[in-house]
FIFI-240055 format. One record per residue: y, x, z of N, C-alpha, C in turn; residue in one letter. Coordinates in Angstrom, 2 decimals. Layout:
N
      n_v      n_u      n_w     ca_v     ca_u     ca_w      c_v      c_u      c_w  rest
        Y        X        Z        Y        X        Z        Y        X        Z     a
...
END
This chain:
140
      n_v      n_u      n_w     ca_v     ca_u     ca_w      c_v      c_u      c_w  rest
   -62.82   -20.90    16.15   -61.62   -20.87    17.50   -61.65   -21.56    18.87     m
   -61.33   -20.37    19.76   -61.53   -20.52    21.42   -59.88   -20.88    21.59     l
   -59.95   -21.56    22.82   -58.91   -21.85    23.32   -58.63   -21.15    25.04     n
   -58.29   -20.42    25.46   -58.49   -20.05    26.48   -56.89   -20.03    27.28     i
   -57.36   -19.97    29.12   -56.07   -19.76    29.65   -55.91   -18.32    29.94     h
   -55.29   -17.94    29.32   -54.87   -16.32    29.24   -53.15   -16.24    28.90     a
   -53.07   -14.82    29.03   -51.41   -14.11    28.20   -51.76   -12.97    27.30     t
   -51.06   -13.47    25.82   -51.62   -12.24    24.77   -50.25   -11.64    24.44     l
   -49.74    -9.98    24.66   -48.76    -9.60    23.85   -49.17    -8.77    23.23     i
   -48.30    -7.94    22.46   -48.09    -6.56    21.27   -47.40    -5.78    22.04     s
   -48.29    -4.83    21.73   -47.51    -3.32    22.25   -48.07    -2.25    21.04     y
   -47.36    -1.70    20.77   -47.48    -0.91    19.75   -48.08    -1.56    18.58     k
   -48.33    -2.99    18.24   -48.72    -3.84    17.21   -50.16    -3.48    17.81     n
   -50.38    -3.96    18.81   -51.96    -3.85    19.31   -51.87    -5.19    20.52     t
   -52.63    -5.98    20.17   -52.76    -7.35    21.12   -53.56    -6.91    22.58     g
   -53.08    -7.06    23.22   -53.20    -6.60    25.46   -53.53    -8.34    25.48     i
   -54.83    -8.30    25.78   -55.03    -9.92    26.53   -55.24    -9.75    27.76     l
   -54.04   -10.67    28.53   -54.43   -10.75    30.52   -55.37   -12.30    30.77     f
   -56.26   -11.42    31.50   -56.95   -13.05    32.13   -57.30   -12.67    33.48     i
   -57.59   -13.98    33.96   -57.21   -13.47    35.79   -57.63   -15.33    35.52     g
   -57.48   -16.22    37.09   -57.27   -17.02    37.28   -55.52   -17.17    37.50     s
   -55.25   -18.80    37.78   -53.81   -19.16    38.24   -53.18   -18.10    39.06     s
   -51.96   -18.02    38.74   -51.29   -17.24    40.14   -51.83   -16.16    40.20     r
   -52.36   -15.02    39.32   -52.92   -13.63    39.04   -51.88   -12.94    38.77     m
   -50.43   -13.40    38.15   -49.88   -12.14    37.89   -49.65   -11.87    35.93     g
   -50.44   -12.73    35.36   -50.65   -12.48    33.96   -49.24   -12.83    33.31     k
   -48.55   -13.56    33.83   -47.26   -13.92    32.94   -46.07   -12.55    33.62     s
   -46.04   -12.58    34.88   -45.22   -11.54    35.64   -45.60   -10.15    34.40     d
   -46.99    -9.38    34.36   -47.20    -8.52    34.00   -47.10    -8.53    32.43     l
   -46.87    -9.25    31.71   -46.25    -9.59    30.39   -44.88    -9.31    30.78     a
   -44.38   -10.23    31.43   -42.58   -10.10    31.43   -41.85    -8.27    31.86     l
   -42.60    -7.44    32.34   -42.45    -6.44    32.84   -42.88    -5.60    31.48     r
   -43.83    -5.50    30.94   -44.18    -4.91    29.74   -43.55    -5.72    28.85     m
   -42.81    -6.66    28.66   -41.59    -7.16    27.49   -40.38    -6.16    27.84     i
   -39.88    -6.48    28.88   -38.82    -5.52    29.75   -38.56    -4.24    29.59     m
   -39.79    -3.36    30.06   -39.72    -1.98    30.27   -40.20    -1.64    28.86     e
   -41.13    -1.97    28.20   -41.76    -1.17    27.46   -41.80    -1.38    26.31     q
   -40.93    -2.38    25.60   -41.03    -3.21    24.24   -41.94    -3.73    23.71     d
   -42.32    -4.65    25.11   -44.36    -5.28    24.18   -43.46    -6.67    23.54     a
   -44.05    -7.17    22.74   -43.76    -8.82    22.10   -44.67    -9.10    22.85     k
   -43.95   -10.88    23.10   -44.76   -11.68    23.71   -45.57   -12.26    22.15     l
   -46.45   -12.83    22.64   -47.89   -13.72    21.30   -47.65   -15.25    22.11     v
   -48.55   -15.20    23.08   -48.95   -16.32    23.77   -48.93   -16.64    25.60     a
   -48.14   -17.15    25.99   -48.58   -17.28    27.40   -49.10   -19.18    28.16     d
   -50.22   -19.02    29.04   -51.02   -19.52    29.49   -51.78   -19.88    28.84     d
   -51.81   -20.40    27.51   -52.89   -20.55    26.83   -52.98   -19.78    25.08     r
   -54.01   -19.10    25.10   -54.08   -18.26    23.77   -55.60   -18.57    22.65     v
   -54.81   -19.01    21.57   -56.13   -19.19    20.59   -56.70   -18.31    20.17     i
   -58.09   -18.01    20.11   -58.48   -16.91    19.78   -58.89   -17.20    18.62     l
   -59.48   -16.22    17.59   -60.05   -16.59    15.79   -60.44   -15.32    15.66     e
   -61.76   -15.20    15.18   -62.43   -14.74    15.08   -62.43   -14.25    13.13     n
   -61.34   -13.23    12.94   -60.74   -13.14    11.18   -61.22   -12.02    11.09     i
   -62.13   -12.15     9.98   -63.17   -10.66     9.33   -63.99    -9.88    10.50     n
   -63.97   -10.55    11.36   -65.15    -9.74    12.44   -63.69    -8.92    13.19     n
   -62.30    -9.59    13.11   -61.99    -8.97    14.53   -61.43   -10.06    15.37     e
   -60.91    -9.33    16.29   -60.11   -10.84    17.04   -58.75   -10.79    17.48     l
   -58.18   -11.93    16.94   -57.06   -12.11    16.73   -56.52   -13.42    18.04     w
   -55.58   -13.35    18.12   -54.60   -14.20    19.06   -53.28   -14.89    18.54     g
   -53.07   -16.21    19.30   -51.62   -17.01    19.08   -51.50   -18.21    19.85     y
   -50.19   -18.15    19.64   -50.00   -19.27    20.83   -50.57   -20.74    20.33     a
   -50.44   -21.15    21.26   -50.47   -23.12    20.42   -48.70   -23.54    20.57     p
   -49.00   -24.71    19.47   -47.66   -24.54    18.84   -46.83   -25.06    20.13     d
   -47.14   -25.54    20.97   -46.52   -26.65    21.75   -45.47   -25.56    23.01     i
   -46.69   -23.97    22.99   -46.19   -22.79    23.97   -45.30   -21.53    22.95     l
   -45.36   -21.91    22.04   -44.89   -20.71    21.00   -43.58   -20.34    21.50     k
   -43.09   -19.07    21.76   -41.99   -17.94    21.86   -41.35   -18.89    23.79     n
   -42.66   -19.43    24.58   -42.37   -19.91    25.23   -43.24   -18.40    26.37     k
   -42.36   -18.14    27.79   -42.77   -17.12    28.79   -42.59   -18.18    29.97     l
   -43.38   -18.30    31.04   -43.05   -18.54    32.08   -42.79   -17.15    33.44     e
   -41.11   -17.92    33.64   -41.07   -16.90    34.82   -40.91   -17.48    36.43     v
   -41.56   -16.91    36.79   -41.85   -17.73    38.62   -40.19   -17.11    38.89     r
   -39.90   -18.01    39.41   -38.38   -18.58    40.01   -37.28   -19.18    38.77     g
   -37.95   -18.63    37.43   -36.53   -19.35    36.79   -37.30   -20.37    35.91     l
   -38.46   -20.20    35.73   -38.83   -21.25    34.97   -39.37   -21.02    33.58     g
   -39.48   -22.04    32.81   -39.82   -21.53    31.39   -38.90   -21.03    30.20     i
   -38.70   -19.70    29.95   -38.34   -18.57    29.23   -38.73   -18.45    27.89     t
   -37.37   -18.79    27.02   -37.57   -18.65    25.70   -37.49   -16.74    25.13     e
   -38.56   -16.78    24.69   -38.60   -15.26    23.82   -38.58   -15.14    22.55     f
   -37.94   -14.20    21.37   -38.52   -14.14    20.28   -39.98   -13.40    20.71     k
   -41.22   -14.07    19.78   -42.69   -13.93    19.78   -42.91   -13.63    18.46     a
   -44.25   -12.59    18.80   -44.99   -12.67    17.47   -45.98   -13.85    17.15     k
   -45.57   -14.13    15.90   -46.59   -14.98    15.74   -48.12   -14.79    15.99     k
   -49.11   -13.97    15.99   -50.25   -13.49    16.22   -50.64   -11.90    15.97     k
   -51.72   -12.19    16.62   -52.05   -10.50    16.99   -53.80    -9.95    16.86     e
   -53.79    -8.96    16.71   -55.53    -8.50    16.56   -55.57    -7.49    18.09     k
   -56.45    -8.10    18.81   -56.64    -7.96    20.04   -57.76    -6.68    20.24     i
   -57.25    -5.80    21.04   -58.10    -4.36    21.16   -58.30    -4.36    22.47     a
   -57.51    -5.03    23.50   -57.73    -4.83    24.72   -57.79    -5.75    26.01     l
   -58.58    -6.34    26.63   -58.73    -7.26    27.79   -58.60    -6.53    28.96     c
   -57.57    -7.00    29.70   -56.90    -6.67    30.86   -57.64    -8.07    31.78     v
   -58.93    -7.28    32.62   -59.15    -8.49    33.64   -58.04    -8.47    34.55     e
   -57.57    -9.24    35.52   -56.40    -9.04    36.74   -56.68    -9.35    38.09     l
   -57.40    -8.77    39.00   -57.55    -8.86    40.12   -56.60    -8.24    41.55     h
   -56.58    -9.51    42.27   -55.69    -9.19    43.72   -56.06    -8.83    44.81     t
   -58.35    -8.38    44.70   -58.83    -8.28    45.61   -58.80    -6.78    45.12     d
   -57.95    -5.65    45.74   -58.46    -4.33    45.22   -59.96    -3.81    45.09     r
   -60.90    -4.43    45.98   -61.64    -3.52    46.45   -63.18    -4.20    45.25     t
   -62.32    -4.88    44.06   -63.04    -5.24    43.29   -63.07    -4.32    41.81     e
   -61.79    -3.37    42.25   -61.52    -2.91    40.94   -61.90    -0.91    41.55     i
   -63.04    -0.47    40.76   -63.50     0.65    40.81   -62.59     1.88    40.43     e
   -63.00     3.12    41.20   -61.71     3.88    41.45   -62.00     4.78    40.10     r
   -63.28     4.98    39.48   -63.95     5.76    38.30   -64.63     4.64    37.67     i
   -64.37     3.74    36.59   -65.18     2.83    36.16   -65.74     3.43    35.31     p
   -66.88     2.49    34.80   -67.86     3.10    33.24   -66.98     2.24    32.36     e
   -66.81     2.31    31.29   -66.76     1.74    30.16   -67.00     0.74    30.01     p
   -66.17    -0.94    30.11   -66.37    -2.45    30.22   -65.79    -2.69    28.66     e
   -66.68    -3.51    28.21   -66.18    -4.11    27.34   -66.25    -6.07    27.18     f
   -66.31    -6.88    26.57   -66.17    -8.13    27.00   -66.01    -9.01    25.74     i
   -66.88   -10.02    25.31   -67.69   -10.09    24.27   -66.39   -11.62    23.94     d
   -65.62   -12.45    22.81   -64.97   -13.31    22.38   -65.45   -13.80    20.54     f
   -66.19   -14.72    20.72   -66.48   -15.30    19.35   -67.24   -14.05    18.77     l
   -68.07   -13.32    19.83   -68.75   -12.55    18.59   -68.60   -11.55    18.47     g
   -67.15   -10.71    19.49   -66.38    -9.29    18.92   -66.34    -9.14    19.99     i
   -66.80    -7.88    20.41   -66.44    -7.07    21.78   -65.70    -6.37    21.68     s
   -64.47    -5.90    22.81   -63.37    -5.22    22.62   -63.83    -4.58    24.61     i
   -62.37    -4.34    24.42   -62.43    -2.92    25.76   -61.90    -4.16    26.76     a
   -62.37    -3.90    28.42   -62.11    -4.40    29.17   -61.69    -3.54    29.86     k
   -60.85    -3.78    31.15   -60.43    -3.03    32.24   -59.86    -3.81    33.25     i
   -60.47    -3.47    34.70   -59.21    -4.28    35.51   -58.80    -3.56    36.22     k
   -57.63    -4.68    36.64   -56.22    -3.59    37.57   -55.71    -4.74    38.43     l
   -55.22    -3.88    39.25   -54.16    -4.98    40.07   -52.90    -5.36    39.54     y
   -52.57    -6.07    39.75   -51.63    -6.72    38.82   -49.77    -6.36    39.06     p
   -49.98    -5.76    40.41   -49.01    -5.92    41.26   -48.25    -4.48    41.48     f
   -49.39    -3.42    41.38   -48.81    -2.01    41.39   -47.52    -1.83    39.87     d
   -47.08    -0.66    40.77   -45.77    -0.45    40.11   -46.37     0.53    38.66     c
   -47.74     1.35    38.81   -48.39     1.91    37.61   -48.97     1.13    37.14     s
   -49.55     0.15    37.15   -50.24    -1.48    36.38   -49.68    -1.11    34.51     t
   -48.58    -0.98    34.49   -47.97    -0.87    33.10   -47.95     0.29    32.11     i
   -47.87     1.72    33.71   -48.66     3.04    32.74   -49.86     3.17    32.73     y
   -50.95     2.43    33.40   -52.28     2.52    33.54   -53.17     1.57    32.12     k
   -52.32     0.80    31.81   -52.40    -0.42    30.34   -51.73     0.38    28.88     i
   -50.94     1.54    29.12   -50.30     2.06    28.43   -51.39     3.22    27.57     m
   -51.48     3.63    29.26   -52.77     4.84    28.15   -53.88     4.19    28.06     l
   -54.32     2.99    28.41   -55.66     3.17    28.30   -55.52     2.51    26.22     k
   -54.16     1.89    26.05   -54.20     1.59    24.53   -53.96     2.88    23.71     i
   -53.16     3.33    24.30   -53.01     4.92    23.67   -54.42     5.65    23.21     c
   -55.26     5.38    24.08   -57.05     5.86    24.00   -57.48     4.90    22.66     s
   -57.16     4.06    22.90   -58.04     2.59    22.05   -57.36     3.33    20.14     i
   -56.11     3.21    20.25   -55.31     3.14    18.99   -55.17     4.82    18.27     i
   -55.55     5.84    19.09   -55.68     7.45    18.89   -56.72     7.60    18.06     s
END
């Protein structure tokens, strides 16, 4: 079991883990996916990761269940999924030079499990669509 600073959503019953330093836009990106693409919140700010039968699963610590920080509004209640299998890690960067135009496939390991990773700038209008394209390629 591993407790990390991240946000986790479920889109098309597939977990998407947002990582990056504080104030990087993890919660904001989760909010946009929830409001615009019918994603479901799993965990915000802290995510507990578990290796279950060589699959990476994530969920919220009890104190943070059903809560999403919405900057300017505060802590907001959302109906959240209890747990989700994670297939994609989105590493957020606010320096666009850190994001390659045509990147090679990348992976990240958690608890001995390798999952796909992409690097994105969180505040582009197209960011959620890039995530959707990547998830569709993973689950198809």
